[in-house]
MIDOVO-470852 format. One record per residue (C-alpha): x negated, z, y negated; residue in three letters. Coordinates in steps of 0.2 Angstrom, whole numbers, plus 5000, padded with zeros to 4 digits. Each point is the difference from the previous one (the first is absolute). Layout:
BEGIN
<<X; Z; Y>; ALA>,
...
//
This chain:
BEGIN
<<5000; 5000; 5000>; MET>,
<<4993; 4995; 4983>; ILE>,
<<5000; 5014; 4988>; SER>,
<<4992; 5009; 4985>; ILE>,
<<5002; 5019; 5000>; VAL>,
<<4994; 5010; 4985>; LEU>,
<<4999; 5019; 5002>; ASN>,
<<4997; 5011; 4984>; LYS>,
<<4988; 4987; 4993>; VAL>,
<<4990; 5005; 4984>; ALA>,
<<4987; 4989; 4991>; VAL>,
<<4988; 5008; 4988>; ASP>,
<<4989; 4992; 4987>; PHE>,
<<4986; 5011; 4994>; PRO>,
<<4997; 5000; 4981>; ILE>,
<<4982; 5003; 4993>; TYR>,
<<4995; 5001; 4982>; GLY>,
<<5016; 5002; 4992>; SER>,
<<5007; 5015; 4990>; SER>,
<<5015; 5009; 5007>; GLY>,
<<5011; 4995; 4985>; ARG>,
<<4996; 4981; 5002>; SER>,
<<5004; 5001; 5019>; ILE>,
<<5017; 5008; 4996>; LYS>,
<<5004; 4988; 4987>; ASN>,
<<4997; 4986; 5013>; VAL>,
<<5008; 5008; 5015>; ALA>,
<<5016; 5005; 4992>; PHE>,
<<5003; 4985; 4990>; SER>,
<<5017; 4992; 5003>; SER>,
<<4991; 4984; 5004>; LEU>,
<<4988; 5007; 5013>; THR>,
<<5001; 5011; 5015>; GLY>,
<<4991; 5014; 5008>; GLY>,
<<4999; 5019; 5001>; ILE>,
<<4985; 5010; 4995>; ILE>,
<<4993; 5009; 5014>; ALA>,
<<4984; 5008; 5007>; ARG>,
<<4992; 4991; 5015>; GLY>,
<<4985; 5003; 5011>; ALA>,
<<4986; 5010; 4992>; ASN>,
<<5012; 5005; 4986>; ASN>,
<<4998; 4982; 4993>; VAL>,
<<5015; 4996; 4988>; ARG>,
<<5010; 4985; 5007>; VAL>,
<<5015; 4990; 4995>; VAL>,
<<5012; 5000; 5015>; ARG>,
<<5007; 4983; 5000>; ALA>,
<<5011; 5003; 5016>; LEU>,
<<5007; 5016; 5005>; ASP>,
<<5009; 5005; 5016>; ASP>,
<<5006; 4983; 5004>; ILE>,
<<5010; 4999; 5017>; SER>,
<<5010; 4986; 5007>; PHE>,
<<5000; 4987; 5013>; GLU>,
<<5002; 4981; 5001>; CYS>,
<<5007; 4993; 5017>; LEU>,
<<5001; 4983; 5007>; GLU>,
<<5013; 4990; 4990>; GLY>,
<<4998; 5011; 4984>; ASP>,
<<4999; 4992; 4983>; ARG>,
<<4994; 5015; 4989>; VAL>,
<<5000; 4999; 4981>; GLY>,
<<4989; 5011; 4989>; LEU>,
<<5005; 5003; 4982>; MET>,
<<4994; 5010; 4985>; GLY>,
<<4992; 4999; 4983>; HIS>,
<<4983; 4993; 4997>; ASN>,
<<4988; 5013; 5008>; GLY>,
<<5013; 5008; 5011>; SER>,
<<4989; 4997; 5015>; GLY>,
<<5008; 4984; 5007>; LYS>,
<<4984; 4990; 5001>; SER>,
<<4990; 5015; 5006>; THR>,
<<5012; 5003; 5014>; LEU>,
<<4999; 4982; 5005>; LEU>,
<<4981; 5001; 5000>; ARG>,
<<5000; 5016; 5011>; ALA>,
<<5012; 4991; 5012>; MET>,
<<4988; 4985; 5001>; ALA>,
<<4985; 5012; 5004>; GLY>,
<<4992; 4996; 4983>; ILE>,
<<5002; 5019; 4995>; TYR>,
<<4997; 5014; 5012>; GLU>,
<<5012; 5014; 4998>; PRO>,
<<4993; 5016; 4993>; SER>,
<<5012; 5009; 5012>; SER>,
<<5014; 4996; 5011>; GLY>,
<<5000; 4984; 5012>; SER>,
<<5005; 4982; 5000>; ILE>,
<<5003; 4993; 5018>; GLU>,
<<5002; 4981; 5001>; VAL>,
<<5005; 4990; 5015>; ARG>,
<<4998; 4982; 4998>; GLY>,
<<4990; 4988; 4990>; SER>,
<<5001; 5000; 4980>; ILE>,
<<4998; 4986; 4987>; ILE>,
<<4998; 5007; 4983>; SER>,
<<5006; 4989; 4985>; MET>,
<<4994; 5013; 4987>; LEU>,
<<4986; 4990; 4993>; SER>,
<<4999; 4983; 5007>; ILE>,
<<4985; 4994; 4990>; THR>,
<<4989; 5015; 5005>; GLN>,
<<4984; 4995; 5009>; GLY>,
<<5000; 4982; 4994>; MET>,
<<4983; 4994; 4993>; ASN>,
<<4999; 4989; 4985>; ALA>,
<<4984; 4991; 5005>; GLU>,
<<5008; 4994; 5017>; LEU>,
<<5011; 4985; 5002>; THR>,
<<5018; 5001; 5005>; GLY>,
<<4996; 4996; 5018>; TYR>,
<<4987; 5014; 5001>; GLN>,
<<5012; 5012; 4992>; ASN>,
<<5012; 4997; 5013>; ILE>,
<<4987; 5005; 5013>; LEU>,
<<4995; 5015; 4990>; LEU>,
<<5018; 5006; 4997>; ARG>,
<<5006; 4997; 5017>; THR>,
<<4985; 5010; 5007>; ALA>,
<<5005; 5015; 4989>; LEU>,
<<5018; 4998; 5007>; LEU>,
<<4992; 5003; 5017>; GLY>,
<<5000; 4982; 5007>; LEU>,
<<4986; 4993; 5010>; SER>,
<<4990; 4985; 4994>; ARG>,
<<5008; 4990; 5014>; THR>,
<<5018; 5005; 4995>; GLU>,
<<4996; 4997; 4982>; ALA>,
<<4993; 4983; 5003>; ALA>,
<<5016; 4995; 5008>; ARG>,
<<5010; 5005; 4985>; MET>,
<<4989; 4992; 4986>; VAL>,
<<5008; 4983; 4999>; ASP>,
<<5018; 5007; 5000>; GLY>,
<<4995; 5013; 4986>; ILE>,
<<4992; 4986; 4989>; ALA>,
<<5014; 4989; 5002>; ASP>,
<<5013; 5013; 4995>; PHE>,
<<4990; 5004; 4985>; SER>,
<<5001; 4982; 4993>; ASP>,
<<4983; 5002; 4992>; LEU>,
<<4993; 4984; 5007>; GLY>,
<<4982; 4996; 4995>; ASP>,
<<4998; 5017; 4992>; PHE>,
<<4999; 5008; 5017>; MET>,
<<4982; 4994; 5000>; ASP>,
<<4996; 5007; 4983>; MET>,
<<4995; 5018; 4996>; PRO>,
<<5014; 5012; 4996>; LEU>,
<<4993; 5003; 4982>; ARG>,
<<5006; 4982; 4996>; THR>,
<<5018; 5005; 5004>; TYR>,
<<5013; 5005; 4987>; SER>,
<<5008; 5017; 5004>; SER>,
<<5015; 4991; 5006>; GLY>,
<<4990; 4990; 5012>; MET>,
<<4991; 5015; 5007>; ALA>,
<<5016; 5009; 5003>; MET>,
<<5007; 4985; 5009>; ARG>,
<<4985; 5001; 5012>; LEU>,
<<5001; 5019; 5002>; ALA>,
<<5019; 4999; 5004>; PHE>,
<<4997; 4986; 5012>; SER>,
<<4987; 5010; 5009>; ILE>,
<<5010; 5016; 5000>; ALA>,
<<5016; 4993; 5006>; THR>,
<<4992; 4991; 5015>; SER>,
<<4997; 5015; 5010>; VAL>,
<<5014; 5009; 5009>; GLU>,
<<5001; 5018; 5003>; ALA>,
<<5013; 5013; 5007>; ASP>,
<<5000; 5010; 4983>; ILE>,
<<5000; 4992; 4983>; LEU>,
<<4995; 5010; 4984>; LEU>,
<<5005; 4993; 4983>; MET>,
<<4997; 5006; 4983>; ASP>,
<<5013; 4990; 4990>; GLU>,
<<5007; 4984; 5006>; TRP>,
<<4988; 4986; 4998>; LEU>,
<<5003; 4985; 4988>; SER>,
<<4987; 4987; 5000>; VAL>,
<<4996; 4983; 4991>; GLY>,
<<5010; 4987; 4992>; ASP>,
<<5019; 4996; 5005>; VAL>,
<<4996; 4989; 5014>; GLU>,
<<4987; 5011; 5008>; PHE>,
<<5011; 5015; 4997>; SER>,
<<5014; 4993; 5010>; GLN>,
<<4991; 4997; 5016>; LYS>,
<<4990; 5017; 4997>; ALA>,
<<5017; 5009; 5000>; LYS>,
<<5006; 4991; 5016>; VAL>,
<<4983; 5005; 5008>; ARG>,
<<5001; 5018; 4994>; LEU>,
<<5018; 5002; 5005>; ASP>,
<<4995; 4994; 5018>; HIS>,
<<4986; 5012; 5000>; MET>,
<<5011; 5015; 4995>; VAL>,
<<5013; 4995; 5013>; SER>,
<<4987; 4999; 5014>; LYS>,
<<4993; 5018; 4995>; ALA>,
<<5006; 5014; 5011>; LYS>,
<<4998; 5012; 4986>; ILE>,
<<5000; 4996; 4981>; LEU>,
<<4994; 5013; 4987>; VAL>,
<<5003; 4993; 4982>; LEU>,
<<4996; 5009; 4984>; ALA>,
<<5010; 4994; 4985>; SER>,
<<5007; 5004; 4983>; HIS>,
<<5015; 4989; 5004>; SER>,
<<5014; 5010; 5007>; SER>,
<<5010; 4984; 5003>; ASP>,
<<4986; 4993; 5011>; LEU>,
<<4998; 5016; 5010>; VAL>,
<<5019; 5002; 5002>; ASP>,
<<5001; 4982; 5006>; ALA>,
<<4986; 5001; 5013>; LEU>,
<<4998; 5018; 5005>; CYS>,
<<5010; 5011; 5012>; ASN>,
<<4989; 5015; 4995>; LYS>,
<<4995; 5005; 4982>; LYS>,
<<4989; 5014; 4993>; TYR>,
<<4997; 5005; 4982>; MET>,
<<4983; 5007; 4995>; LEU>,
<<4997; 5011; 4985>; GLU>,
<<4983; 5007; 4996>; HIS>,
<<4994; 4997; 5018>; GLY>,
<<5015; 5008; 5008>; ARG>,
<<5016; 4993; 5009>; ILE>,
<<5016; 5005; 4991>; ARG>,
<<5018; 4997; 5005>; PRO>,
<<5006; 4983; 4996>; VAL>,
//
């Protein structure tokens, strides 16, 4: 059974070299999250997540909502294994694909084709598996001869199209998304939406962080509201 189970998860970020007043001003701002606490060795920390417990089971579409800095992205990164909980546990059964930062790991000096091999390796594919996917990814991106050019010659929109084409070419049991992706010009956006819809429908679990209550209501059967790193009733 594919699942994610979180049990009393907390994530702390240590703060060095700041006065107590400046830390409090940041931590308790309405636009940021976190609770001031004392961590190991009496180091002052901002607790970005505090006592998070819930489970995602096969078939679930889970929406995470809250203001900027409420902990949504931190929670997704903890679920993806990017952040290790300071306390509590996260148990994941199934493979994960993270759509949190789809351009992360791309190299401006490498060509489009080389970046496909680099990014797919970071996503856990073998070189043989990646080689079988290169042509399909390149075709979907519609970048033509630019695939032989260094990424630094691309516009930001072209780089995003390549990153999207790579990220959505890999299937996994669990899909983590920070906002719904919108990529490129009208023509590319239309086929990108079809591909993303297909990817979401194939995922056994979707966890989506979004500011759009309409989107969450339309897609999700579970909804959690985060406020200063804690779950509050919806």
